[in-house]
C-alpha angles and dihedrals in degrees: 000000000000115000120194113220115204119200126190087258093056091048090050090049092052091048093050091048090056092048092051090051094053096089091057092102089059093052090050091051092046090053091054093046089053091055102263115147110221110200095193135324117355118186118214118196097187129340118304127204107246130176131171117186118220107280092018126117133219121179130183116196123218114293098018113159123204114191109197105148122095091242096043094093130045090235091053120242123250093195141013124258110282116204123175136174095196106190146024107284094020119129137196114188127182117192125221117303096004111161124210129185116192086325127166116217116175119176124184089164114003143333118176123181122191128230121288094011114145126204121200133230115304098356120150134211113189128172099193145040096240090216138037128195116265123190118331101322111356132100131211128216098229103133092164095059092058097040125120122175123260120209123188119188134223124296094008121158117213113188129224117293093005117148124212112194134202123302096018124140117196117196129226117290094007120147126219115201125232112279094008118150108212118199100157138046121289115209122226115281093016132120125228118200137168139019110314089021120247117207128223138165103269096246091062097057125085095171117135106254101185 
């Protein structure tokens, strides 16, 4: 028989966890005021950074979890979740029960993430280059002109510090290894590891995914 032993330290930890969660109602209200559509219950562990440009669209399916506080992930988080729909016509859509931990999602055109996909600490999904060369040495700030949609399927695992770049489609139940930089499509039930990412059927990879 398993017996749980509670010490004063564990009771204090539980109490502090409840206190930290108290502002969640404010983060939910802030999301709505900024133009985010909440299609059910969204859980906020800490305050994310959210922005929806005029004419843009951001949708959270039922059961989405955004971990933004330092203690909200066992690895510890160095930053909150950052989600941006940068331009008129851009969309960022999270399916039901998607989980993010200190994740950056920036859509100038489109990022769609399927249900029950989880994205590890500090990972990034970006659908544009932010800048393009102009003249001999200058750069512009036209993120829309370089954007290509990103689509991530259902039940995908994206490891800590991975980066998914523009134009990539990731199939259902794929796995992206920690620190991978993904620049091309990943078929369903495959694993992508390394920089630049190499792709294998999932049974052939023993890389730590985290």
